[in-house]
N, C-alpha and C positions, 0 to 999 in steps of 0.2 A: 555306390554313385556317393558315397563321403571320400572316396581315392582321388573321385573325379574332384569333390567339392574342395580337397585341400591341395591339389595341384592347383586346378582354375583361381581361387580365391587370393592365393601369395602372387601369382603370375598378370592378375588383372589390379591388383594391389601397387604391386612395383610399375605396372605401365601406368596407373594413376599418378601415383608419384611422379615419375618422369614427366606426365603431361603439364603438372603442375611447374615442376620445375623448368620447362621448356618454355611454358606459358610465361612464365615470371621472365624469363632470357630473350622472349621474343618479343613482350610488352617493352621492355627496357629499350632494347636495338629498335625495336619502330619508333619508337619516339624520339630516340635521337635520331634518327633518319630524316622523320619530319620537321626536328628543329633545324638540322643542317641545312633541310630543304628550304625552309624559311627565309632563313638568314642568307641562303643563295639567291632567292628570288628579290630579297631589299637590297642587295647587293648590286644584281645586275636591274634591278629598277632606279638605283641611285646613279650608277654607270651610265646607264643609258639617258638619264636625263642631266647629266655630269654638266654638261655644256651649256645648257641654258639656264640651270640652277645657278652656274658662276655670274653668266654674263646680266643676269637678270636679280641678281643677289639683291641689290638695293632697291629695284623695284617694287614698291609695296603693293601696285594695281598687279603685275605680271605674276610675281614669286606664287601667290595663293593659286591662283591656275594650274601653275607646273606642277605644285605640290596635289592637286586635286587629279592631274595626269595619273600623276604614279598611284593614286589611291583605287586607280579602275579595278587593278587584281583585288578579285573577290575576300584575298586574304590578308590585305590589307587595307586595316580599319580606320587610320589615320596617320597624317604626317605633319611635320614640325620644319622649321627653320631657324636655328638658334643661332644667336652672335658670339664671338670669340668672346664676350664678357657675362654671359650668360644672362641677355636678356630672349625675350623672345619675338624673333622678324615677322614670321609668319604661320600661320598651322589649320588644318582643316577644321569644317564644322565641328567635325565628332572624336577632335584631338581631344584627349583626358587630362582635364584641370590641375590633377594631382600628380602629373610628371612635368615638373617644371625644369626649363633649361638649366638653371642654375645646378640641380640638385642631380641632374643626371650628367652631366660635366665634371661633377665631381665625382660621381662612382666611377666616368669613365677615366678618369686622370691614376683615380686610387687603383682599379683593377687592371685597364689594360695598359697603364704608365705613358709617359709624356711623348713618347713615339707611335702609343700605339694609335689606327686608322681606324678600328672596327671594334665596335663592343655590345652585347647584349646582355636582356637577363628574362628571367619569368616573373610575373605579377600577378597578381589578381585583381579585377574589380566584381563592380555587383553584377554586369551581366555574366562572369566567367573570368577564364585564365586566360591573359594575353601575351605576346611578346614583345618587349620593349629593345630596339637595335638601334644602334647611332653608327654615325659612317662622319667621319671628318672631312670635310672642304678644302680643297687647295687650289689656289691659283697664282700661277707665278710662283712656287715654290712657298706658296706663302697661306697659312690656314687662315678663311675668310670665315667658316663658324660650322654647324655641325647639323646633320639630317637626320632625325629623330622617325623613324616608322614603328605603328602599332600594330602587330600582328595579331589576327584574331585564331584562338587556338581550340576553339569548339569542336572543328570538323576532327583535331587529333581524338578527341572521348568516340565520335560518331566510329572514327576509323578501327581504334582498339575495340569497342565493344564489334564491329562485324568480325576483326580476328581472332579476339576469344571463343565467340561463338563455333566459329568452322573451326579453330583448333581443337576443342572438347567435343566436338563430335566425331572429329577425324580420327582423335586418340581413340576414343570409346569404340568405334569401329576396328582401328588397328586392333586395340586389344583383344576383341573378341574374337576376331579372324584368325590372330596371332595363336591365342589359346587353345583355338578348333583344331589347326592345323598341328601345332604343335603335339596335341594329345594325341590324334589320331595317328600320326607318323610314330611316336612314344612307344604306344602299342602295339601297332605294327611292326617296329624294328624289335623290339622287346621280344617278342612272340618268334620272331624269324631266328633271331641272334641265339636266344636259348636253343630252339630245336637244334639247333646247326652244334653248339657246343654240346648238346645230349649225344649226338650224332658221333662227336669227335672225341668225346670221355669213352666212348663204347668202342672203340677202335676204327670208325669208317666215315673217316671226313668227306666230306662231297665237294666238287668242282667248285662249288661257291666260294666253299671257306678257306680256300689254298691262298686267294690275294690276300686276304689278311695276315696269314701265317707268314708270308711273304713280305708284305707291310713291317711287320714287326722284326722280322730277321733286319731286313734293311735299317732299320731305326736302332736296333742293337748293335750293327756294326757301324754306324755312323756316330754312335757315343762311343764304344770300343776304341773308334779313331781319333775323336779329341780328347779319350783322356791318353792317349798315345800321345797326342800332340797338344800339350796342356800348354805351351805358350802360345794359343790360338786365342787364350780369354784376354783382353783390357787392350787398350791403343796401342801403337807399336814405336817404337823407341829405338834409339841405339841399343840398349841393353836388351832388349825385347829382344833384337835381331840376335844381338852374342848369342841369348840364349836359346834361340831358333838351331843356329848354326852348330853351339855344343850338344842339342839333342839331337837334330839330323845328322850331323857330318864330322860328329863326336871331337869335336874341334879342330878340324884340318882346314889348312887356310886354304883362299879362294883364290885363284888367279884370274885376272880380269886383262882382258887384250884388247886396247884402244887406239887409235891414233894418236889423238892428242895425250898429253901429259897432263898431271892437275896441277904440277909446278916446275915452271920454266925456270933458269937461272941466265940471268944477262949481264954483261959487263955494260958498266957506267962507269963515267971518271971519277965516279964516289967508291967504285970497289961495283962486286959484285950484288946485283937484286934481283930478289925473287920475284916470281909475276906468277899470279892466279889468272891465268887465260880464261876471255869471256866464251864460254861453251856453256850448251844447256847441257851437254853428255859429261861433262868435269861437274858442273853445280848437282849434277842427280848423283853420279856415284862418286865422288870425293866424301860426303858423308858415310856412305855404304862402306865402304873403307877406313877411314877412322873408326865405324864403328867393329868393324870383322877383322880386322889386320889382313893381311895376307902379302900377294904380289900383283903390283900393275905395269903391266909389259906396253910401252909406247915409244914411239920416237922422239928422240932427243934430237929436240929443233933449238935450242936455245944455244946464245955464243959463249956462255958459260958452262954449257952442261957435259963438256967434257972432262972440266977442270973440276967438277963437285963428286964424279961417283969413285968407286973403290975399281977394286981390280975387275971385279966381275961386272962392269958398269952399273953398279946400282947404287940408289943414293935414299938412306930415311926421308922420309916427310910427313906430315907440314914440318916448316921449322919449329923449333923449340917441344914439338909434340913427339916425333918418330915414331909413328903409330902404326904405319905401314912401308913399306919399299917399293920404290920406282925402276925397273930396269928399263934400260933404254938400247933403242936397237938404232944405228947408225946408217942415215942413207946419203950416196951420193947427190950431187946435186941434178945428175940425168935421172937416177931412179927414183930422187922427188918432184922431177917435173912430170914425171910420165905416170906413177903409178898413182900420184896424188893430185896434182894439179891436170893432169892428161884423161886418164880411166875415170879417177873417182867423181871429179870437179867437173871435167866439161862433158861427161859421158854419163856417167851414174845417177848425178845431183839432178840435173836436167831431164832426167828420163824418167824420174820419180817424181818429180815437182809438178805441176799442172798451171807454168808461169812461164808459157809461151817463149820459151827459148830452146833453141834445137839441139839435142845434143848430138857429141861430135865423137866418134869412135877411128882411132889408128891403130894399125897393127902392133907397133914400136910401142905406145902408149899399155895395152893387155900385155904386151911381153913382160914390158917392168913390173907390171900387177902381178904376174902370175909367181917372178922372182921373189918381189916385196913380201907378199903373204906367206911365201914359202918359209923367208929368213924369219918374220914374225912367227911362225908356228913352229921353225926350231927353237926359239929362244923361250917361245910359251913350256913346250916339252922339256928344257933344260929345269926352268922354275919349277917345275911339280916335283912333290916328295913321298908321291907312291902311285902305283900303276893305274888306279883308277879314281884321278883327281876331279875334280869340280872345278870346268875351266868358264867364265864367264865372255864370249865374243860380243863385241860392241860393233855395230854399224855397218854401213855398203863398203868403207876401204877395206873391209876383210870375208867379203862374201867365201872367197876359198878355202881359208881356214881353217873352218871345219873339218873338213875332207881330209886336209893335210895332217891335221893334229889326230885324229880317228885313226888314220893310217900307222902312226908310230903309238895311238895308245890308243887301241880297241877297245879299252871298258872304259876310258874317261867318261863321264856325263857333262855332254856339252851343250851349254846352253847361249843361244845365241840370239841378243836381242836388236833388231833392225832400227833405229831412230828416226830415218825418213818414212814418208808414208812409201806403202808400196803400187806401183800402177795397175790399171786390168792387163788382161792378158793379150791382148792386141797392141796397147802400147809396149808393154814389155818385150812382145815380141820382136822389135824392130833392132834390140840390141845383138850384133853378128854372135855374142858367145853368151847367148841366155841359156844354154843346155848347161855348160860349164858351171854359169853362176849357179843356178838351180844345184847341179848336183853338188857343187862345195858345201850351200846352205843344209844341203839335206845329208849333211854329213854331223846334222847337230842333234842333239839327244830332245832340245825343243827349241822351235824356233818361235819368238816374242814378236810383235807388233803393238802399237798404240792401240789401233780401233781393231774389232770384228770385222769392219768393210778390207780393213787392209792383210789380216788373215784371209779372208775370203778371196780377195785379188789374189794371192800369193797360192793359194791350193788351184785356184784356178790355171794359172800360170802351168803349177806342175803338171796339170790334169792336161793341158795341150801341147805342152814343149817334154812330158820326160816319160818312160816307162814304167809305169807306179799305180799301186792300187789304192786306191782314196776312200780313208773310213772316215764319212761325212758325219755319221754319228757321233765319232768324237773326235772330229779334227785331224788326225791324222795321217800321216802318209807313209806307207807299205813297200818297202823296195828290199824282196828278200828275206831274210830276218830281220832286218832292220825296220826300225819303226820309228819316226820323228811327229812330234805333237808339234801340233801350230795352236797357240796360246794368243789374245791378248791380255798384254801388261799395261794400263794406261800410266805411262811414268808421273811422277811429282817430284815436289822437294822437301828437304829435311823440316820438321816440324819437334818443336820450336826453331825459325830460323835462327843459327848464332851471331849473325851478322846484325841482325834487329835487336838482341839480345846487347851486342856492341855499340851500336848506334844511338848517337845524342836523342834527346827528345825531340817528336813531332813538329813544337816552337822554334828549338835552338833549330831543325834542320830547314824547316821554310826561313830561317830568318837570311842565316849563311847562303842557302842557295840562290836566293834573292840577290842579296850581296854580291854574290859572284858573275851572276846574270847581269846586273846593275837595274833591277826591277823594284818599283815600290814595293814597299812591306803589306800592301794589300793587293796585289796584282795575281792574277788567275792564272795559274801554271800548269800546262798539261807536258806529258813526259813520253818519250818514245826510247826503248831499249835495244839495239839489237846491234847483231855485226850490218857492215855493209854488203848485203846479199839481195839480189833481186827479187827473192821468194819473198821477202819478208814485206815487202807492199812501200816501202819509204818514199814512194816520188806520187803513189796514190795518197799516203798519209796527209803529205804536206799541200796537195791538192785539196784534198777535205778542210785542211784548217785557211786554206785562201776562200774556199767558197763559205766555211764557216764566217768569216769574216765579211763576205760580198753578202749574206742573206741576213747577216745578224751584227747590224752594227754598234748594236750594243756592248758588245765587246772589243772593238776595235780600242786601240789602248791601253786595253787591261788586262786581255788575254795573250800568252807568251807561251810557245810552244819550244821545248828541250829536246832535241835529237841529240842523244848518246851516241854515236855510230862509230862501232873502232873496224879501221881496214880488215878489207879481208881478202884472202884468195888475190892479191893487187898483180900475181904474176901473170893472171888470165884478161885478156885483153876485154872480155865483156865487164868484167867486175873493173877493172879502170874506166869503161867509158861510164858503169852505173854511177861514177863517185861523182863526176863531170857533169854527169845529170845532173845528180841530185844537188850540188855547188849551184849550179844554175840556178834550177828550180826555186833554191830558198833564199837566195841574193833577187831572183825577179819578183817575189812575192814579198821579200822585206822592202822593195823598192816601191811597188805598189802602195802598201801600207804604212812606209815609216811616216812618224811624225815625231821631230824632236829627237829625241835619244830612243826613243821606241822603234823596236822591231818584232814583227811577232813571230821568225822562227829563231831560234839559237842551236845552231847547226855545231855540234862539238864533235870533232871528227879524230878523235883518239882512243887509246885505250882505258879503258876506267875499272880503275881496280871494284872489288864487291862492295868495300865498306864507304866508298862515294856511290854508286849503283843504289845503293839502299837508302842513302841521304836522298838523293833525287826522287827516290820512290816516296818515301813519307813526307816530302818537300809539297809535291802534286796534288791539285785535285783530284787530276782523272790520268789516265793510262791509255794510250791508242794502239792496241795491237792489231796491224792492218796485213798481218802475213797473205798470202794468196794462195799459199797450201802449205802447211804445215803438217807433221806429224803429230805433236803436241802441243811446244811453245812453252815454256816456261815461265818467261818472264811475264805473262798474266797471271799466274800464282803466286812469282814471287812480289809483285805490287799489291796481293790480296795481304798476302803474309807480313808485310812493311807496314800493313796499315794497322795497327794493333788500338787504336782509337776507333776504331770501326766507321772511319770517313774515308773520303774518298771515293770515282768510279771506273769501274772498267768498260773501259770501250772494246769490242773483244770481235775480230773477223769469224765469218762461220763457215770459215774454210779451215781453221783448226783444230787439233783435236780439243785441245781446251775449250773449245766451245761445248762437247756434249758434257763436261763435267758444271762448268760455270756456269749455270744457267742464270744466273741473276746478272751477270754483265750485261751490257745494252748490245746486242747480237747483230753487225750490221756486214753489208757486202761492201767490201772494200774497194770495187769497182766502183759501186754506186755515190758517187760524191756527194751527190742531194742526199742522201739517206746518211751517211757518214757525216756529215755538217748538221742535222738533224739530230743526233745523237750525242753530237759533242757539246749542242747548244743544250739538250736535256740535262747531260751530266754537270754542265756549270748552272744548271738553274735547278739543279732536283736537290727537294728539302733534306736536314741533315738526318731526320727521320727516316726516312726512305732510303739514305744513303747505309744508316746503319743497318736495318733490315736485312737490304741486300749484303753489305760485306758481311755480316755476323755470319749469314746463313753461306757465303763460301767460303770463310775462313773455319767454320767446322768441316764442310767437307775436305775441306784440303788437310786438316787437324787430323780426321781419320783415315783418309785413302792419302799417305804422306810418302816419302821416298823409301821409309825403311817395311811399308807395309810392299810397296811395289817390289822391293829387292828380297824380303820374308817370303813371298808369294810364290818368286821365282824359285830362292833357294828349296823350299819346304815342297816345290813341286819338282825340281831336279832330284830332291833326297829321295822322294819317293819312287821316281822310276828309276833311280840305282837300286835302291832296295830290291825293287824287280827282278832287275837285269841280274844283281847279284844269286839271286834267288833261282832265276832260270837259269843262268850260267850253271850254278850247284846239281840242278838237276839235270841239264844234259851231260855235266862230267861223270855223274852217275852212271845216265844210262851209258855212257860210253865206254867206261869202266866194266857196268854190268856185261857187256854185248864180248 
């Protein structure tokens, strides 16, 4: 019994202490809730009678009746009307004389300020506690007086007493029950465990004890792995990514294959200009290459690209830093038309995006796609410095390259990341070369997508069209002795974003952007940043702005939406048509709502450097990302990163991968213009405190799950797979020599 008492007394004492703390917190919380409820009731009562009060303010016969109607609520015991000079205009019979109009208006001015429209305080009368609230009454933008309400707080004491009694009884029952259950469970568990332990020490472990041994072994292996991969501790950044490369790849350089180059050299009348292209892929990968060096193999598309490379078609970038190399591959106009504009962007792009554009597949485009993939694969093989390099293949332009690289470098660790959505197997099946595309991607060691859903769609496509064994437990595809892992790697941006560190202050950005757009300093500004692409939902976005002005007149003449739209793939007719439709739509909306110099849509159709883009992010009250289908969408994350003042609101399409991460954004269906316009209005009306809470949460998530973590996870996974392949390769060689 003494053992039981030693156990029960501390447990019950601890629960009792917890009950006391809980009671204090609950009492304070309920008191605040009740006071807020009183204030809300008071405001509603005044609002419902506002018109009558304003109309009959000078009517000494009618005004007391209106005040009496307000006090019919059982919790409002008295009401009074005070003039702007502090005199009592009218009052109900029960109004306490100690609350003079002059004293209340002085306190209201001191505590609520001259611009305050409502104020309240708690006071004591002989009959008990009361809550006094004052609301300023305005007619035709001129204050005509103040309405004072006296609320009875006696019912609060009754509610608190009921809550206290219920809480104490509940905690007592909970404490007693928890103590009994815990004591019984502990005694039986201890008895069983000691029995098993004695048997194990005697050399006769039972079947029931083996799971415990297995759990301990798993824990030890995991801890050993974490010690081996010591870089896992702490936040991800450039230095940590370098450490991961040194730890897992022994400082070997990484080769990236991507169609788009991170820096383009263009001829201008003033000389050669370096352009940083508007691309989510570049935004994500360029910080990685700055951190870990290596070689970026890409298509040389700039008018001055040939003049800036060395004899090996290589140039060091970024300008002034030269931390990594770009190897440029040259394409003829016919190759670019067939491989890039044809098969990639008229075939694969609409195939993978649910944006209601029919994919076009041509045999001649496919032939160019095969030849260009082989040329880029050869360039990658020329840039490696070992027979088992790490190669990161990027996006849908190079679905065939992994297999081609594998044929020349069978020991290579190839990680392919597909930056756009992967369609379901039924939709993918309409591609005439579906088996060839899948076989090319399965040359990879790892195939990565943004979301688990895209991984599932890819595995289902392989299951439907390829002879393979699907290991769904580890999400792997096995062909012969080759094993390809399929993994989700949600992409992100660098943190902190160096463009934000270099940008002007929020106030300077707001002022400069409004001057550029010809807006008033206090104008409300929304922003959209996109390539001119039908998957981005730009037409739907502008239509939502039109609906906002239609349904919320308060924003007419005040709100302007700036759409920065970089021209893209203009050689494709569908993109040219889209450009014309967007221009016509913006013009119709501007004509509809124009007033003087005011236009609600500012359509800026040109390339904007990142420094300019981040100025617009920081200047805007909201950003609307309305993609109809998107793998991730980094514009959403860039906007959040740009607002280090923790203000601003993100309105985000539910059809983006980012919507799974940034859940504090206002998530909308971009096809529903009414819902989207409601979200825009809510964003413009959102209080600063709520903006701060939402923005802070999203910023913390992006800081934790940044692009360095994205790249680091892929590198660590690739390195782990590489170690296993080396080990198994060594075992196979040993077996062969033994035979």
